[in-house]
C-alpha positions in Angstrom: 109.1 94.7 80.1 107.9 97.6 82.1 110.6 99.9 83.6 110.7 103.4 85.2 108.8 105.6 87.6 106.2 108.2 86.6 104.4 110.8 88.8 100.7 111.4 87.9 97.5 112.6 89.5 93.9 111.4 89.3 91.6 113.8 87.6 88.1 114.6 88.8 86.7 111.4 87.2 89.3 109.2 89.0 91.3 108.7 85.8 95.1 108.6 85.3 97.2 108.6 82.2 99.0 105.4 81.4 102.6 106.5 80.6 103.2 106.4 76.8 106.1 104.1 77.2 103.8 101.5 78.8 100.9 101.7 76.4 102.1 99.6 73.5 103.1 96.6 75.7 100.1 97.0 78.0 97.5 97.3 75.2 94.2 99.0 75.6 92.7 96.3 77.8 94.4 94.9 80.9 93.7 93.7 84.4 94.2 95.6 87.7 94.0 94.0 91.1 95.0 94.5 94.7 98.8 94.1 94.9 101.1 93.5 97.8 102.4 96.3 100.0 99.2 98.3 99.5 99.7 99.0 95.8 97.7 98.1 92.7 99.1 95.5 90.3 98.4 96.0 86.6 98.9 93.1 84.1 98.7 92.8 80.3 95.9 90.3 79.5 98.4 87.6 78.4 100.4 87.9 81.7 97.2 87.9 83.7 96.1 84.6 82.0 99.5 83.1 82.8 99.1 84.0 86.5 95.5 82.8 86.5 96.6 79.4 85.3 99.4 79.2 87.9 97.0 80.1 90.7 94.4 77.6 89.4 97.0 74.8 89.7 97.5 75.5 93.4 95.7 73.1 95.8 92.5 74.8 96.8 92.3 72.5 99.8 94.9 74.8 101.5 93.5 77.7 103.5 96.3 80.0 102.5 95.7 79.3 98.8 92.0 80.0 99.2 92.6 83.1 101.1 95.1 84.5 98.6 92.9 83.5 95.6 89.9 85.3 97.1 91.9 88.5 97.9 93.6 88.5 94.5 90.7 87.8 92.2 87.9 89.6 94.1 89.8 92.9 93.8 90.5 92.4 90.1 88.9 94.5 87.3 89.4 94.5 83.6 90.2 98.0 82.5 90.4 99.9 79.2 92.2 103.1 78.2 90.4 105.8 76.3 91.9 107.4 73.1 94.0 109.7 75.3 95.5 106.8 77.2 93.5 107.5 80.4 91.9 104.9 82.5 89.6 105.0 85.5 91.0 103.5 88.6 88.1 101.7 90.3 87.1 102.9 93.8 87.9 99.6 95.5 91.4 99.8 94.2 91.8 103.5 95.1 90.7 102.7 98.6 92.9 99.7 99.0 96.0 101.6 97.8 94.9 104.8 99.7 95.1 106.9 96.5 93.3 110.2 96.7 95.0 112.3 94.1 98.7 112.0 93.6 100.1 108.6 92.5 103.2 107.0 91.2 103.3 104.5 88.4 106.2 102.2 88.3 107.3 99.5 85.9 108.3 96.3 87.6 109.3 93.9 84.8 106.2 92.0 83.7 103.7 94.2 85.6 103.0 97.8 86.5 102.4 99.0 90.0 100.3 102.0 91.0 101.1 103.6 94.4 99.9 106.5 96.5 102.7 109.1 96.2 103.0 109.3 100.0 103.1 105.5 100.6 105.6 105.1 97.7 107.9 107.7 99.2 107.8 106.0 102.6 108.3 102.5 101.1 111.1 103.7 98.8 112.9 105.3 101.7 112.6 102.2 103.8 113.6 99.8 101.0 116.5 101.9 100.0 118.2 101.4 103.4 117.9 97.6 102.9 118.7 97.5 99.1 122.2 96.0 99.6 121.1 93.3 102.0 118.2 92.4 99.6 120.7 92.2 96.7 123.0 89.9 98.8 120.1 87.5 99.7 119.0 87.4 96.0 122.5 86.2 95.1 121.9 83.3 97.5 118.8 82.5 95.4 120.9 82.3 92.2 120.3 85.7 90.7 
């Protein structure tokens, strides 16, 4: 399980350092793709395979399924860390998440999210004001 928030920056080669606390569970090879809310989702390979199977089981005759599948898989890339724990963030994902230099890496249970520092700050501020109402609605879902 991935937990926590880490501030990082891209280097001149568009690399960032995967937080040491994430490396063991993530492994040296993993998948990154366009996430929701203009961030990048990163999944360990076993979690990615599980998600892939679930998406494959959805009815491809539905337009929303086809659209989501195209978006989710076309933006995906298998990445690998170097010996120092650095990984290159592909240009298409940097552009999608609007990451130029400073980024935030957060653990969100089974996945990691990479955010532009400025977008994360705005999102976090907005979400914080709704945190209690989100919690109340989740109780209604059985959490």
